[in-house]
N, C-alpha and C positions, 0 to 999 in steps of 0.2 A: 868599086871604091867610091866612097863619098867624097864630095868636093872638100878641099882644105878650108873652105869658108866656114865650115862647121867645127873644125878642130879646136878653136879657141872659145867655144860656147859651153864648155864643161867645167865643173868644179868637182872636187872629191870630198866626200864626207869622212871626217877623221874617225867617227865612231863606227860606222858600218862599212866603210871602204867603197860605198856605192858611188858611181859616177853620175852626176846629176846634170841634165841638160837645162840650162838657165831659162830658155823660153818656155819649156814645159813646167819648170818650177813656178813661174809666175801664174800660169794657168791653174796649176794645182792650188796655189794660194787662194785665188779668187773663188774657185769652186768650194774649197773647204770653208772659207769664211762665210760664204752665202749659206752653206749647209748649216753651220752653227746658228746663224741668225734665224733660219727657218725652224730649227730645233727649239729655240727660245720662244718663238711665236707660238708654235704648236704646243709647247709645254705649258705656257700660260693658259691657253685654251683648255688644256687637259685638266689642270687643277680646278678651274672654274666649273667644268662639267662634273668632275668627281664630287665637288662640294654640293652640287645640285642633286646628284644621285643620292647623297646621304640625307635621309629624311630629316634628321635633326638640324640640318643647316638649310637645305633646299634653297640655294642661293639665287639662281637666275630665274627670270620670267620665261615663259615658254618660247617667245620669239627669239630671245638672245640664246637660249639653250640650243635650239636647232641651228641657228647661225654659227654658233661657236663649234658645234659638232662638225659642221661642214668645214670650217677653217682648221679645226684640229686634224681631221682626216687628211686634208690636202697637204698641210704643212708637215705633218709627221710622217705619213705613209708615202708621200710623193716627194715633196721638195727637199726635206732634210736628207732622206735616204738617197735620192737620185743625185743630188748635187755632190754628196759625199762619194757616191759610187763613181761619178765622173772624175773626181779627183783620184780615185783608186785606179781607174783605167789609165790615167796619165802616169801614175807612179809605177804600175805593173809593166807598162810598155816602154818606159824610158829609163827610170832609175834602176829597176830590177835587171833590165837587159843591157844597161849602159848604152842605150840608143838615143838618137836624136828624134825630135818630133818633126814629122815631114812638112807640115804646113801650119805654123803657129797662128797665122792670120785666120785660117779656117777654124781653129780651135776657139779663137776669140769671137768669131761670128756665131758659132754654135752656143757659146756661153751667153752671148747677147740675146739670142732667141729664147733660151731657157729663162733668162732673167726677166725679159719683157713678159713672157708667158706667165711666170709665177706672180709678178706684180699685178698683171691684168686680172688674173684669177682672184687674187686676194682683194683687189679693189672691188670687184663685183660682190664678193662674199661679205666683206665688212660694210659695203654700201647698202646691204639689204636686198641685193638683186639676185641672190642665188641661195635661198634658204631651202636647198634640196637635199641636204645631207650628202655624205660621200658617194653613195650609190647613184643618186639623182635619177631614180627610176621614173620613166614616163608613166602617167601623164604629168608628173611634176616637171615644171619647165623653168629654167633659169634664163637670165639675160644672155643674148647670143655671145657677148664678149667673154662670158664665163667659159663657154665651150671653146671659143677661139683661143683664149689664153692657154687652156690645156693642150690644144692642138699645136700651138707655137712651141710650148715647152717640150712636147713629145718630138716635134721635128728636130729641135736642137739636140735632144738626147740621141735620136736615131743617127744624126750626122756625126755626133761624137763617137758612136759605136763604129761607124765606118772609118773614122779617123784612127781609132784604136787598131782596127784591122790593118790599115795602111802602115801604121807604125811597126806592127809585127812583121809585115812584109819587108819594110825598109831594114829592120834589124837583121833579118836573114840575108837579104840581097846584098847589102853593103858590108856585111861581115861584122857588124857590132856584136852579134850573138851567134854562136854555133851550137849545133846539137839540138836536143829537144828543149822545149820551153820549161823553165822552172815550174814546180807544181803550183805555186801561187799564181803565176801568169796563166797557166793552163786553166786553173779554176775560174779566173776572171774571164778567160776566153769563153768558157761554157756559159758564164753569166751573160756575156754579150750576145751569144747565139740565142739564149732565152729572151734577151731584151728585144731582139729584132722581131721575134714572133709576137712578143707582148705588145710592141708598139704598132705593129701592123693590125693586131686585134683592136687596139685603141683607135686607130684611124678609121677602121671599118665601123666602129661604134660612134665615135664623137663627130666625125664629119657629117654624116646624115642628121645627127641630132642638132648640130649647129645650123644646118640648112632648114630643119624644122623650126628651130627657134627664130630664125630670120623670117619665117612665114612663107617660105618658098615651097614647103611641103605641108600638106594638110595634117598628116599624122605619120608616126613611125610605129613599127610593130614592137610592142613592149616585150614580147617573148624573145625576139631576136636581139633586142637591146640588152636584155639580161644575160643572154648567152655570150654576146660580144663583150659586154662590160666585164664579166668575170674572166674571159680570156685575157683581158687586160689587167683587171684589178687583182686577181689572185696570182696570175703569172708574174706580175711585178714583184710579189713577195717571194717568188721562187728565184728571181734574180738576186734578191737579198740573201736568200739561203746559200746560193752558190758563192756569192761574194763573202758572206760571213764565214763559211767553212774555209775558204781560201785564206782569210785573215787569221783564223785559228792556226792553220799550218804555219803562216808567216811569223806570227808572234811566238809560237813554239820554237821556231828556229832562232829568232832574234834574242829571246830571253834565256833559253837554256841550251841552245844548239841542237834542238830536236831534229831528227831526220826520219822520215817515214820508214817503218820497218820494211814495207813492201810498197814502193811508190807506184808500181803498175796497178796494184790493187786499188790504191787511192784514186788513180786516174779512171779506172773502170767505174768506181763509185760516182765520180762526177758525170760520166757518160750516162749512167742510169737516170740522172736527173733529166737529161734530154728526152729520154724515152717516156717517162711517166709523169713528170710534174705538170706540164701545161694542160694536158688532157684532163688531169685530175681536178682542174679548177671547176669542173662540173659539179663537184660536191657542194658548191654553194646553191645548186639548183635541185638538190635531192628531194625537196618537198614542193618543187614547182610543178603544178599540174600541166604545164604546157609541153612537157617532154615525156617520152615513154619511159616506163619503169626499166625496161631492158637497157636503154641508152644510159640512164642515170646510174644503174647498178654496175654496168660494165666499166664505165669510166672512173668510178670511185672505188667500188669494192674489189676491183681487180687491178686496173692500171696504176692506181695510186701506190700499190705496194712496191712497184719498181723503184719509185722515189724513196719509199720508206727503207728499203734494203740498202740503197745508197747511203742514206743518213746513218744507218746502223753500222755500216762499214767504217765510216768516218768516226763514229762514236767509240769504236775500238782502236782505230788506227792512231788517232791523235794522242790519247792518253798513253798508248803503248810507246809511241815515239818519245814522249816526254820522260816516261819511266826509264827507257833505255839510255837516254842522254844523261839522266841524273845518276843512274847506276854506274855509268862509265866514269863519272866524277868521284866515285867512291862511296856514294850514299847507298850502301848495300846491307846495312843492319836491319834485320827483320823484314816484314812485308812492306812497310810503308815509310821507311826513312826517306826514300826518294821523294815522297810526297810532302812529308813534314818539313824537309829541308829545301823545298822549292822556294823561289823568290817571291813570297807572298807580299812583301813590302813594295814590290814593283807594281804600280797600278796597271801596267799593260798586261802582266801575267795574271794578276788577280781578276782583272776584267774579263780576260779570255776564259779563265777557269770557271768563273761564275756564269758567263754566257753559255758555256757548254752544258753546265749542270741545269740551269734554268730552262734552256731551250730543250735539252734532251729529255729531262724528266717531266717538266711542266708542259712544254709545248708539244713534244712528240707524243706523249701518252694521250693527252687530251685530243690532239688532232686526229690520231688514228681512230679513237673511239667515237668521236663526233662525226667522222666520215662514214660511219656505218648507218645505213638508211633508217633502221628501226630507232636508233638513238637520236639521229638527226631530227626525226619527226618531233621528238619530245623537246629537243634543246634549241631548235633553230631560231626561234624568236625570243629567246631568253638571254639573260646576261652571261650564261655559260659560254656563249660563242665569243664575245669580247674578252672573257676570261682566258680563253685559249690564245687568241691572237695577240694579246698584250704580253704573254710570256714568250711568244715566238718572235714577234717583230721588235718589241721593246726590250724585254729581258734578254733576248738572244741577239738580234741584229744590232740594235742601237748600242747596247753595252759593248759588243765586239768593235763597233766603229769608234766608240769613245776610247777603248783600250788601244787601238791602233793610233789614235790621235796623239797619245802620249809619246809615241815614237816619231810620228810625222812632224809634230810641232818643232822639235829641235832640228830634225833632218832637213825639212823643206823651208821652214821659216828662219832657220839659223838663229834661233833665240833660245836661251836657257830657260827651262821650265820654271815658272814662278808658282810658289805654293806647293812644293814637293811634299811637305808634311801632310797637307790637306789632301793632296792627290792620292795618297796611300789609302785613305778611307772612302774616297768618292765612289769607287766601284761597289763597295760593300753597302754604302747607304742607298745608292740607286738600285742595286740588284735586290737587296732585301726588301726595300720599299715596294718595288714593282711586283715582287713575289707575293707579298701580303695583299696588295691590291687585287691581283689576279685571283688569289685564293678566295677573297671576299666575293669577287664577281662570280666565280665559278659556282660556289656553293649557294649564293643568292639565286643564281640561275637555276640550279637544281631544285630549289624550293619554289620556283615559278616566277621569280621577278622578271618582268618584261625587259626586252633589250633596248628598245628605242624610245619609250615614252618618258617625258621629262619628269612626270610625277608618278613614281612607282606605286604610290598609295591610292591613286585615282581619287583623291580627296573631294573633288568637285563633281564626280560622276553621279548619275542618278542611282545606279546600283553599286554598292560598295564591294570592293574585292579585298577581303581581309587576308593579310599574310601573317605568318607566325612570327613570334618574337625572335626566333633564331634567324629568320630572313632579315629582319631589321638589324640584328647584330652583325650579320655578314656585310650589310651595306655600310655600317659604321667602320668595319674593318677595311672596306674598300676606301673610305675617305681617309683613314689614318695612313694606310699604305701609300695612297696618292700623295699625301703631304710629304711623307718621307722620301718618296721617289723624286718629287719636285725639288726638294732641297738638294738631293744628289745631282739633279740636272743643273740647278743653278750653280752649284760648286764647279761643275765641269765647264759651264759657259764662262764663268768668271776667270777660272784658270786659263782657259783658251784665249780669252780676250786680253787679259793682262800679259800673258806670254807673247801674244802676237804683236802688241803695241809697246810694251815696256820691258820685255825680257832682255837680259844682257846679250849683246851681239856675240855670236860664235864666229871666230875668224874663219874666213873662207879661203880655200886654197884652189886657185885655178890651175887646171892642167891641160896640156894638149892631148886630146883624145882622138886617135885616128883608128878606124876599124882595121882589123888585121887581115881582111881579105877583100 
């Protein structure tokens, strides 16, 4: 039994009926706010980069372009996503289970480490001391504090993962939760296990690199760095995948009362991620001459499909759960009344549905094809690759996180949503914009447009590299899609900020909550 000291630290949400532990609520709040600030910084960098990629505009000079690419990658792929995921860990382990957070002081320490790490990394980037782009492949070398900032951020994240596991243990041991964990919490648990592997890979990569940057090592092996980096860099995106799918299930339940048709099957699909995803990160090295062909082909052309099968199971399970729930409500006319009568005006539902479609059809199809060695050889250094990961990480993960925020803001911040009318359109503006942008990237890449060069026309090169008018048109499409997606991002940030600071207070009802065993 838990001590009675904790029984007065809970309130109940009138909308969801969830019991919220107040110390955990405060930690959720700061992680979520920091995530949105990171999203805004990364988004501003994104629109500047996109307008530079568009030859008709070509906005930035070379030095700022590479600096902003580094800032964009760190803030969007790491800080926005991971801070939001840490908020998700707190939500999944406390509010969903009705449990207390075992050591709030430890959570604040971890948040402080992450915040200092993020600020230090950004200071190095914007100060011009880390123009190494997101991958920072040696021999490119940044200021030591750039790597130290990433290490501090990773340490705080790893400790947060242990705090999450301790909360699950407390929930069971003290009787806050009985039976198996809800599917959402189970999916987040899979994400945490992936995170531990990812962060260990990051430590193996970044600690020696930091020592090298300090001048205490003469050199580091670039091949081992690339292997370790993608054990961290790509696996981090698989944490996002597990978290995103968990959110799809949760939003399905919150919006239409969806229950998985076969929950055991959905749990097996999550377990397949553990088997295949992290090893499959080697597909980033498919054209790397430092590794044998058999090593690269086994890890990508075979192991990767374990993860693919998992995603395909979810792709059928979640729509089936939504259809079943809708038909139980009487929407049984024809094949698709359950779909047409779905709550499309709810931004959480619309965001989730768009996230599934964009990730599944855009990200899934391009990911599997680009993971084949023969195609990867042709596409690896073209815009086709960013075209893939923008529909997975942005159109899939970020849009799912935004959708969940529309529920989390009233629940955790106890504020009524400001701008409900605008919020209905936000997922559509953002989702369609990012799809157009990725379409332009993908087809520009197929036509040979390079991936990393700031001037795709090579206008100042001795030998000109002409591209077709179609390729230039695709780059224009990239720019227009980016503008539309940026408007959607701004709308989300404004709604979140106005709600957090000026939303009408939702009355809070404190309850005595004592575990039952």
